[in-house]
C-alpha positions as a printed Julia matrix, in Angstrom:
102×3 Matrix{Float64}:
 -71.5   61.99  -56.1
 -73.08  58.71  -57.13
 -76.45  57.58  -55.77
 -75.2   54.47  -53.88
 -72.72  56.6   -51.93
 -75.42  59.2   -51.17
 -77.63  56.42  -49.84
 -74.81  55.0   -47.69
 -74.04  58.47  -46.31
 -77.72  58.96  -45.44
 -77.74  55.59  -43.67
 -74.65  56.61  -41.68
 -76.32  59.88  -40.7
 -79.45  58.03  -39.61
 -77.39  55.57  -37.57
 -75.58  58.4   -35.77
 -78.89  60.19  -35.13
 -80.5   57.03  -33.77
 -77.6   56.26  -31.47
 -77.74  59.76  -29.98
 -81.5   59.87  -29.6
 -81.61  56.41  -28.02
 -78.84  57.13  -25.53
 -80.17  56.97  -21.97
 -77.1   58.83  -20.74
 -77.68  61.77  -23.1
 -81.41  61.84  -22.33
 -80.68  61.84  -18.6
 -78.16  64.69  -18.88
 -80.58  66.77  -20.97
 -83.38  66.01  -18.49
 -81.24  67.29  -15.61
 -80.49  70.51  -17.48
 -84.2   71.0   -18.19
 -85.03  70.36  -14.51
 -82.58  73.12  -13.64
 -84.72  75.5   -15.7
 -82.84  75.68  -18.98
 -83.87  74.99  -22.55
 -81.5   72.63  -24.32
 -80.43  72.39  -27.92
 -77.73  70.04  -29.1
 -75.72  70.65  -32.25
 -73.03  68.19  -33.21
 -70.74  68.46  -36.19
 -69.12  65.44  -37.77
 -66.64  65.48  -40.58
 -66.57  62.28  -42.56
 -64.26  61.81  -45.5
 -64.41  59.29  -48.3
 -61.65  58.15  -50.64
 -62.28  55.63  -53.38
 -59.86  52.72  -53.14
 -58.2   51.34  -56.26
 -58.42  47.59  -56.81
 -54.63  47.31  -56.52
 -54.37  50.19  -54.03
 -52.07  48.39  -51.62
 -49.34  47.98  -54.22
 -49.63  51.6   -55.38
 -49.56  52.91  -51.81
 -46.43  50.9   -51.04
 -44.67  52.29  -54.11
 -45.68  55.85  -53.3
 -44.54  55.61  -49.68
 -41.02  54.77  -50.8
 -40.9   57.65  -53.28
 -42.8   60.48  -51.62
 -42.41  61.74  -48.09
 -45.41  62.77  -46.0
 -45.67  66.57  -45.81
 -44.97  67.97  -42.38
 -48.12  69.25  -40.77
 -48.26  72.06  -38.31
 -49.5   75.53  -37.73
 -48.26  78.81  -36.42
 -50.33  81.32  -34.55
 -50.23  84.82  -35.92
 -52.49  86.64  -33.52
 -54.18  86.71  -30.16
 -57.75  86.1   -29.16
 -59.69  87.7   -26.37
 -61.38  85.34  -23.97
 -64.3   86.35  -21.82
 -64.63  85.39  -18.16
 -67.12  82.76  -19.25
 -64.58  81.37  -21.74
 -62.0   81.08  -18.96
 -64.47  79.29  -16.66
 -65.43  76.87  -19.4
 -61.82  76.04  -20.28
 -60.89  75.59  -16.61
 -63.86  73.23  -16.19
 -62.35  71.16  -19.0
 -59.01  71.33  -17.17
 -57.42  73.38  -19.94
 -54.79  75.83  -18.74
 -55.25  79.41  -19.91
 -52.83  82.33  -19.79
 -54.21  85.03  -17.54
 -53.15  88.0   -19.66
 -56.52  89.05  -21.12
């Protein structure tokens, strides 16, 4: 990876960090959790992808879209997972329906 891109990625990471640490809403929510007697740690994961554009990329993309079809994306489940009572409570709090066969 070239140095200018590394620098730009670092700047993006710093900007995301700054926006989170300066957020009054986040600070208030964390403060309320601490007041309730809990320690708080926050871990966020971001996936950021980069693709280098060609100078005449628009023309090439247009030609490719006529020739090649987008692959169909999807997934199939092959197994089951076991959810704990706490998992069920958490998912219900997010208003996500869960099958009750545990």
